[in-house]
C-alpha positions as CSV (number, residue, x, y, z in Angstrom):
1,X,-20.5,13.6,-10.8
2,X,-18.9,14.1,-14.2
3,X,-16.3,11.7,-15.7
4,X,-13.8,14.6,-15.6
5,X,-14.4,15.2,-11.8
6,X,-14.0,11.5,-11.1
7,X,-10.8,11.4,-13.1
8,X,-9.4,14.5,-11.3
9,X,-10.2,12.9,-7.9
10,X,-8.4,9.7,-8.9
11,X,-5.4,11.6,-10.2
12,X,-5.2,13.7,-7.0
13,X,-5.5,10.7,-4.7
14,X,-2.8,8.8,-6.6
15,X,-0.5,11.9,-6.4
16,X,-1.0,12.1,-2.6
17,X,0.4,8.5,-2.3
18,X,3.8,9.8,-3.5
19,X,4.4,11.1,0.0
20,X,5.1,7.4,0.9
21,X,8.0,7.1,-1.5
22,X,10.8,9.6,-0.5
23,X,13.8,8.7,1.7
24,X,13.9,9.2,4.6
25,X,10.2,8.3,4.7
26,X,8.0,9.9,7.3
27,X,6.1,7.5,9.5
28,X,2.5,6.9,8.9
29,X,-0.3,5.2,11.0
30,X,-3.7,4.5,9.5
31,X,-6.8,2.9,11.0
32,X,-9.4,1.9,8.4
33,X,-12.9,0.7,9.2
34,X,-13.4,-2.8,7.9
35,X,-16.5,-1.6,6.0
36,X,-14.4,0.4,3.6
37,X,-12.5,-2.8,2.7
38,X,-15.8,-4.6,1.9
39,X,-17.3,-2.3,-0.6
40,X,-16.2,-3.2,-4.2
41,X,-16.1,0.3,-5.6
42,X,-15.1,0.2,-9.3
43,X,-16.0,-3.5,-9.6
44,X,-14.2,-6.7,-8.6
45,X,-11.0,-6.1,-10.6
46,X,-10.5,-2.6,-9.3
47,X,-11.4,-3.7,-5.7
48,X,-8.8,-6.5,-5.9
49,X,-6.2,-4.0,-7.0
50,X,-7.1,-1.6,-4.2
51,X,-6.8,-4.4,-1.6
52,X,-3.4,-5.4,-3.2
53,X,-2.2,-1.8,-3.0
54,X,-3.2,-1.6,0.7
55,X,-1.2,-4.8,1.3
56,X,1.8,-3.1,-0.4
57,X,1.5,0.1,1.6
58,X,0.8,-1.8,4.9
59,X,4.0,-3.8,4.3
60,X,6.2,-0.7,4.2
61,X,8.6,-0.3,7.1
62,X,7.4,3.2,7.9
63,X,3.7,2.4,7.8
64,X,1.4,0.9,10.4
65,X,-2.0,-0.1,8.9
66,X,-4.7,-1.3,11.3
67,X,-8.3,-2.3,10.6
68,X,-11.2,-1.6,13.0
69,X,-13.3,-4.7,12.8
70,X,-17.0,-4.6,12.1
71,X,-17.8,-6.5,15.2
72,X,-17.0,-3.6,17.5
73,X,-20.3,-2.3,18.7
74,X,-18.9,1.2,19.3
75,X,-15.6,2.8,18.4
76,X,-14.1,6.2,19.1
77,X,-14.6,7.5,15.5
78,X,-18.3,7.1,15.2
79,X,-18.5,10.9,14.4
80,X,-16.6,10.4,11.2
81,X,-13.0,10.2,9.8
82,X,-10.2,12.6,10.7
83,X,-6.5,13.0,10.0
84,X,-3.8,13.9,12.5
85,X,-0.6,15.4,11.2
86,X,2.5,16.3,13.1
87,X,4.2,19.3,11.5
88,X,7.3,21.2,12.4
89,X,8.5,21.0,16.0
90,X,6.1,18.2,16.9
91,X,3.1,20.5,16.6
92,X,-0.1,18.5,15.7
93,X,-3.0,19.7,13.6
94,X,-6.1,17.8,12.5
95,X,-8.0,17.8,9.2
96,X,-11.5,16.7,8.6
97,X,-13.5,16.7,5.4
98,X,-17.2,15.9,5.4
99,X,-19.1,16.0,2.1
100,X,-16.3,18.0,0.5
101,X,-16.3,20.6,3.2
102,X,-12.7,20.7,4.5
103,X,-11.6,22.0,7.9
104,X,-8.1,22.4,9.2
105,X,-8.1,22.2,13.1
106,X,-5.3,24.0,14.8
107,X,-7.0,24.7,18.2
108,X,-4.8,22.8,20.7
109,X,-7.7,21.4,22.7
110,X,-9.6,20.1,19.7
111,X,-6.5,18.5,18.4
112,X,-5.8,16.9,21.8
113,X,-9.3,15.4,21.9
114,X,-8.8,13.9,18.4
115,X,-5.3,12.6,19.4
116,X,-6.8,10.8,22.4
117,X,-9.5,9.4,20.2
118,X,-6.9,8.1,17.7
119,X,-5.1,6.4,20.6
120,X,-8.3,4.6,21.6
121,X,-8.9,3.7,17.9
122,X,-5.5,2.1,17.6
123,X,-6.0,0.2,20.9
124,X,-9.4,-1.2,19.7
125,X,-8.3,-2.0,16.2
126,X,-6.7,-5.2,15.0
127,X,-2.9,-5.4,15.3
128,X,-1.1,-4.5,12.0
129,X,-0.2,-8.1,11.2
130,X,-3.9,-9.2,11.9
131,X,-5.0,-6.3,9.7
132,X,-2.9,-7.4,6.8
133,X,-4.1,-11.0,7.2
134,X,-7.7,-9.8,7.0
135,X,-6.9,-7.7,3.9
136,X,-5.2,-10.7,2.3
137,X,-8.2,-12.9,3.0
138,X,-10.5,-10.3,1.4
139,X,-8.1,-10.1,-1.6
140,X,-8.2,-13.9,-1.9
141,X,-11.9,-13.7,-2.7
142,X,-11.0,-12.5,-6.1
143,X,-8.6,-15.3,-6.9
144,X,-10.1,-18.3,-8.5
């Protein structure tokens, strides 16, 4: 991947984080697999900053951040990541992107299945406070 493509992806991802800033803030709930917290993409300094940013975001009043621990033999998202969004009038849609192939899911039954799966994910993941403690411990590896 070219440097320009990498830079564009970084800029785009940073811009998407602005949705966390307006008032009144929409509510957000995230479940991250512990494995994504362990890979030091960008090197130690960048990884430490990424973990610090997760602590900041996870500490926001309108955000619930949970971690799915690595010791779970199976979990409901083994097929891959997905996003659930509640749009106008409480209608839910889902979004998946696998290897840069995006798909917006509006079929009510498909969305219902993913919504149930998300509920199971949340039930099996660490509580938000436990999740932030784990991220803090991982972040502490970089302090010496």
